N, C-alpha and C positions, 0 to 999 in steps of 0.2 A: 431611351433605356440606359441605365447605368450598370456598371459591372463591379463585381467583387475584385479586390486586389489579388486574391489568391486563385490558383489554377490547379486542378487535379491532374495528376499524371499516372497512368496505369500502363505498365510495360512499355514505357517510352512514347505512348500515344497521348497527344495533348488534346484535351477536350475544350470546347468552347466554354467561356466563363458564363456563369448563371446570373440572372438579374438579381440585384440585392441593393444594399446601401451604397451610395456613391463613395468612390475613393477620394481621399484628400490629397494624395500624391500621385505622381506618375507611377506606372507599374513597377519600375525598378527603385522608386523612392528617391530619385535625385533632386526633385523639386516639388514644391506644393503646386497643385494645379492652379490655385489662385494666383501664385507668383507668376507662372507662365502666362496666364490669361492677362495679367496686368502688363507684362512685358510686351505681349503681342498687341495690346491696345495702344501702348505708347508708340510702337513702331508704325502701326496702322495710321494713327493720328499724324505723326511726323511726316510720313510719306504722302498721305492725302493732302495735308496742309501745304507741303512744299510743292507738290504737283499743281495744286490749285493756284498757289501764288505765281508759279511760272506761267500758267495759262492766263491768269488775269494780267500779268505783266506783258505777255505777248499780245494779248487782246488789246491792251491800251496802246501798244505800238502800232499794231496792224489797223486798228480802227481810228487812228488819229486823223485820217483824211476821209473818213466814211468807209463803209464796208463794201467790198467787192467779192466776186467769186474767188479771186486769187487769195485774198485775205482769209477767207473761210477755209480754203484748201490747205493753206499753210498752217492754220491753227489746228485743223484736224490731224494733219501729219505730225505736228509737234505733240499733240495729245497722245498719239500712239508711240512716239519715239522717246518721250521724256521719262516714262516710268523706270526704265533700266538704269540710267545714270542717277536718278533720284534714290532708288533703293541702294545702289552701289555706294552713294555718298553716306547714307545713314548707317549701312552695315559697317563701312569703314570707320565712321565716327564712333560708333558703339564699340567696335573692336579695338580701336586705339585707346578708348577710355578703359576698357577691361585690361589691356596689356599694360597700360601705364600704372594702373592700380593693382596689378597682379591678381586680377579677379578671374583668371582663366579657369579651365575645367579641371582643377586639381582634385575635385571630388571623385573623378573617374580613376585617377592614377594611384599607383601604390604609394602610400604615405612615405615621406622621407624617413629613413632610419628603420623602417619596418622590413623584416626579413621577407623576401618574396615567397609566396606560397608555391608549393610544388604543383606541377601540372598534372591534373587527374583526368582531363577529358581528352578524347582522341580527335585529332583534326586532320582533315584531308586537304592537302595543298593542291589546287588545280591549276593547270595551265592549258588554256584553249588555243588551238592553232587552226589556221586555214590557209594553206599554201604559203606558209612563212618559211624563212630559212631555219631549218630545225637546229642546226649547230648553234646559230646565234641565240635562239630562244632557250635551248636547253642549257647553254652556258650560264644563263641567269638562274635557271631553276636549280642547277647544281650548286651554285654559290649560296642560294637560299638554304638548301639542305645542309651544306657544310657549316654554315653559320649557326643553324639550329643544333646540329650535332655538337658543336663546340660549347653550347650552353649546358650540356648534360641532360637535356630534356628531349633529345631528338627521337627517342623511341616512341613518343606519343604522336608522331606525325608520319603520314604516308603521302606519296606523291603520284599524282595522276596527270598524264598528258592526254588531253581529250581533243582528238583531231577531227576536223570536218574537211580535211584536204581532199580535193577531187582531181588532183593532178598526179598521175601515176609516178612520175619521176620524183616529185616531192615526197609522196607517200613512202617510196622506197628509201629515200634518205632519212625520213623520220624513223622508220623501222630500224635501219642500220645504226642511227645515233642512239636510239633507246637500247638496242642490244649491246652496244659498246658500253654504255653507262652501266647497265645491269651487270655486265661481265666484270667490271672493275669496281663495283661497290658491294660491300658485304651485306647491305640492306636491300638486295635486289628484289626480295619478295614485297617490299614496300614501294617499289617503283613500277607503276602499271601504265601500260599504253593501251588506248582504245581508239579505234577510228570508225566513225559512222560511215555508212555508204550513202548518206543523204545529208542535206543541210537544213532539215526541217526546223523552223523556229530560230534559225541563225545561232548566234552564240548563246542566247538565252535558252534555246531548245537543247543545245549541247549540254549546258550545265544542269538543266532540269532532268535530262535523261540520266545523268550521273546521280543526281540527288535521289531520284526515285528508285534507283537500282543499288549500285555499290555504296552510295552515300548513306544508306540506312544503317551502316555499321559504324558511323561516326556521329559525333554530336555537332561538330562545327566543320565548316568548309571555308577555305581561303582562296577565292578565285583570283588568278593572276592573268594578265595579258601577256602576249609574247614579248613585250618590252618591259615587263615589271621586274623590280628587284626590291627585296626587303631584307633588313637585317634580322638576325635571329632574336636579338633583344627586343626589337620593335614588335615582332610577332608574339613573343612571350608576354609582353605587356598587354597587348590586345586580348590574348587568350585568358590571361589572369582576370582581366576586367569582365569578360564574358562568363568566366567560371564563378566569379563572386556574385554576378547578377544574372540569374537564370531568366529574368524577364527582359533581358536585352536580346532582341532578335537579329539586329544588324549593327555592327560597330565599324564605322568607316574611319580609317586613319587619314590624316592629311598627306597627300601625295605631292612630291616635289620633283623637279626635273633632274635627270642624271647628267653629270658633266658630259659635254659633247664636243665633237670637232666641227659641227655644223654652225656656221655663223648665224643662220636664221634661228635655229633652236636655242643657241646660246643666249642671244639677246632676248628672245621670247620668254624663256624660262627665268631669266633674270627679273623681268617685269612680273611674271606670274608669281615668282617667289615673294616679291614684295606685295603684290596685290592680294594674293590669297591669305597672307598673314593676318591682316586686319579684317578683310571682308568675311572670311570663313569664321573667324572668332566672333564677329558681330552677329552673323547669321545664326550661329549655334546658340547665342544668348537667348534669342526669341523662338527659334524653331524647336529647340529642346528635344523632346521625345519624338518629334516628327521630322527628324533630320534627313539629310540628303544621302543618297547612295550612288556611287559612281561606277558600280559594276565590277570593280577590281580593287585589289589591295585592301580588302575589307573582310571581316569575319561575318559569316552568316550561320545562324542556328538552323540546322538542316530539318528537324522535325516540323517546326511551324512553317518553314519555307515550303516543304512538300505539301503540307496540309492546307495552306492558305494563299500561296503566292503563285498559283498557276495563272499564266497570262491568258486573257481572253483573246479569241480570234476576232478581229474587227470586221464588221459588215462591209461588204464591197471588196473590190480588188485593189491591188497597188495603184498608185503610190500611198494612199492614205488608209486603205483597208488591208485586210489579211493579217499576216503575222506582224507583231510589234517589233520595230527595229531598236528603239531606245527603251530597253526593258527595265533599266535599273530603278528609275524613280517610281515606276508603276509597282515594282516589287516592294519597294520601301513603303509605299502607300498601303498596299495590301497587308504587309507585315504589321504595320501600326494598327490597321483596322482590326487585326486579329488579337490585339491586346498586348503586343510586344513592342518595346521601344526601339526606335531607330535613332542612333546617335552618331554624331561626327565628333571625333577627337581632334580639334583644330590646332594641334601642335606638331612640330616637326620631330618625329620620333625615329626616322630611318626608313621611310617608304618612298620609293622612287619609280619613275617611269620615263621613257624617252618621249620627246616632243617631235612633231613633224619636222623633217630636215629642210624643207623648203616651202615656198608659198603655194606651189601646186598641191603638194601633199596636205598642207593645212586646209586649203580650200576644199579638197575632196572629203576630208574628215568633217569639215563644217557642213557640207552638203548632206552627208549621211545623218548627222545630228539634227539638221534642219528637218529632214523628212520624218525622222523618228519622233521629234518633239511635236510636230504638227499633227501626228497621229493622236496625240493626247486630246485633241478636240473631241474625239469620240469617247473619251474616257472620263471627262470632267464630271459627268453626271452619274458615274458609277456608284452604286448604292453602298452605304456603310463606311465611306471614307471620312476621316477626320477633316475638319475645315482647313487646317494648315496643310495637310497632305493634298487636299483638293486645290488649295491656293498654289502649291508648288507646281502642280500640273498646269494650271493656268499661266503661271509665270514662265514656265518653260516654253509655252506657246508664244507669249508676248515677247520673249527674248528675240524670237526670229521675226515676228510680225512687225516689230519696230524697225527692222533693217530696211525693208523697202520704203518705210515712211521717211527714213533719213535720206534715201536716194531721191525720192520725190521732192523733199525739201531742198536738196542741193540743186536739182533741176529747175525748181521754181525760183531760186535765189536771184538770178539775173532779172527776171520779170519783176520781182519785188523791188530790186534796186532801181529799175526804170520807173516804177511807180513812185518810189521815194524821191527820185530826182525831180519829178514833176511837182512835188510838194514843197521843195526847198523855198523858204527856210522853215516851213512848218513841221517837217518830219523830225521825230525825236531820234536823231542819229546816235547820240551818246547813250541813250537808253537801250537802243538796239545792240550797240557794241557791248554794253554791260551785260545784257542778257546772253549774248553769245559767249562771253567770257565766263559767265556763271555756269552755263551748260558744259563748257570745256572743263572747268574746275571740277564739277561733279563727276564728269567722265574719268578724270584723272585722280579723283579722291582716294580710291584704294591704294594706288601706287604712292601718292604723296604722303598719305597718312602712315603707310608702312615705312617709307623712307624716314619720316620723322621719328617713328618708333626705333628704327635702327640707330639713328643719331642720338637718341635719348637713353638707349640701353647701354650701360657700361660694357666695353669690350666687343660690342656687336659689329661696329664698323671694321674692326680688325679681322673679324671672321669673313668679311667681304673683300679683304685685300687692302684695307686702309682707306683713308678719306679721299685721296686723289682718285684711286681706281673706282671707288664706290660712286663718287660724284660724276666721273666721266661715264661710267656704265649707266647711271640713272638718266643722264642727259641723252645718251645714244638711244636708250630704250624708249624714252618719250617720243623722240622723232620717229623711231621705228614703229611705235604703236599707231601713230597718226597715218603713216603710209600703209600699214597693215590694215587698219580700219577701212581705208578707201578700197584696198585690194579685195578684201573679203566681203565688204558690204554689197558691192555691185554683183560680185559672183553669187552671193546668196540670193539677192533679189532676182537675178536671172534664173537661178535654179528653181526658185519658188514659182516663177512663171512657167518653167518646164513641168512642174508638178501638175499645174492646171491642164497641161496637154498630155498627162499620163506618164511622164518620165519618172523613173524610179532609181534610187540608189540601192546598193546591196552590201552584204558583208563579205569583203574580199581582203586579200593581203594588202597591208599598208606599206608605204615606203618607210624604211627605218634608217637607212644610212644615206649620207650625203655623197653624191657623185657629181655634183654640179648640175647646172641647168643650162641648156643651150639657148641661144637667142631665139631660135625658131620655135623651140618648145614653149618658151615663155610667151612669145608673141601669139602663138596659136591659142593660148588660154586667156591672155590678158589684153588682146587688142581692143575688145569692147570698152575696157576701162580707159585706155588711152583716148579712144574716140570720144567717150563721154566727157572726160576731163577737158579735151581740146574744145569740144562743143560748148561746155559751160564757160570756159575761159574766153572764147571768142564772143559769146553772148555778153559777158561782162565788158569786154573791150569795146563792144559796139554801143551798148546802152549807157554804161557808166565807166568810162576808161579809168577814172581816178580811183575806182573801187577794185580794180583788177588786183592790185597788190594785196588788199585785204582778203581777196578770195583765194589767195595762194595756199593757205593751210588746208583748204578743201580741194581745190582743183589740182594742185601739184601732186597730191597723192594718187590721183587717177592717171594723170598724164605720165607719171614716172613709174607706173605699175610694172612695166616690162623690165626696165633696168633695175628696179628694186628687187624683182624676183631673181634676176640673174646674179646681181651683186651679193645678195644675202645667201645664195646657194653656192657661191664660189668657194671651193676648198682653200684657195689662197687667202681669201678674206678670213675664213674660219681659222686657218692656221695662224694668221697674224694676231687675231684676237686671243687665241689660246696661248701663244708664246708670250704675249705681253700681259696675259691674265686680265684682259678687259672684259667687263660684264660677267665676271666670274661669280659663282655661287659658293657658299662656304665649303662645299665638298671639293671644289677646285683647289682650295688652299690647304685644307686639312681633311683629306678623304678618309672615311672609315675603312676598315679592312675589306669589306665587301666591294666597295668601289675600287680600291687598289687592286684587288684580285681581278676584277673585270677589266681594268686598264691593262694589267700585265698579260691578260689572255687575249688582248686585242679586241675587246668588246665594243670599242668606239674610238 
């Protein structure tokens, strides 16, 4: 069935489109459907061809001495593990091409020199809380309001604090903090606090309860997490885009890390700042109207959200049944299926979030995402979804399915080395090393391509503190990412085993600030990593001692998981990096007023 490009609206109620002649463009008219189809076919062909070449290459190496069960197991694991770095490589390559040619999403932005349109729609700014430090969270929401007020358009925004807190002491502090804010703000009637006495549907249920109630008085909502911060100008830019294009259902701004005192978060977000730059730009090129939604720092059109984006309750009980944990991409898929575009604006416009302050908090967040994404297995066949939206659900599952595949590959590596030793001189060692380096290059492609873009863009290196600091930060981050990959991959693989036994994650307060990590706390979480790394290393030393050095990029990350967690959580290390401005993002060197206000208020 095809649908008309137009949609009738009566008293704010949006009706389903009727079958008619096919549209030639996406609902908001940003691209021709044929153009998007061509882009998607290009990306599909490039990814399938690259994956197939990798598999043929690996097969030629593994089968050089005849096939065994070990060769088959390694090839199967590689088949599950390779798609993620392959897509990352091509997204980064496309993104670098776009950025180099200035082919970015200018069509969405207000044209240069054009007077910005006045804001005519009303927007609800939401902050969801559950057992968080209310003073810390509300400090950020107050800055958002102050920044919007300074634009002269503040009267079009109202602020809702939506609490699912179930601890009486935290709830009391929330109420006191809200009362104090209202008492000192002339717009107290536009500052609303609501606390549910249940946590039904987790964060998604909290937001939906608002949207189906008080939210009907607004056209747009801007969900924020407890660690979110946005500039007033960034919010207005997003609102103006939504205002110009009523067929946009969700508009996701690119979110970057807030400057931080945590060594872990500082190094991590330096790499994310680079990696997201080209990766997200490349993905937006082909995803187009079926873009991603990350659940916060994005504008959502409330009427179609209420009408079409109610999350299904999955059959069975937890961990993979019941209420959906990772709601955002499902809501994006449902919004697009209803005839509204979902777009990512992949440029840095002034949208921030905190990153986990240590490896333990990072692993906990990853576990929650893992469980939520694996729930998508029950949603892939949902009727009415667009093929790209369905693909994104599949991809979210494969992102985590590939993790245990890598772990099994590492565990089998010593046995593969022993088999290769028996084949000397017939085993193609050089080809095996080249394949390993190719996979590593693909894994690092988003970071390397973004670093190249920074170096090629006039004045960009200066924003990162100059060439010396940028180079040092990039080198530290690459080493950091190798250790982090080892730390998180085994943790995720073990968590997935726990899911099979019924273990479940939930939506609880996250660690936001860095207080250091004791050796005992790190050891209690990461001793399996050290044991795994020592085991693999000993196996290499036994069957192929001269390959032990080559195994260090893999084994060392596991062996050193405990000291890595302690060191990167150390306040002293974080203070050193901050004082010397190592691994700094542009906001460290030239912070916008909102970041400076947060710094002066002791926000980090």
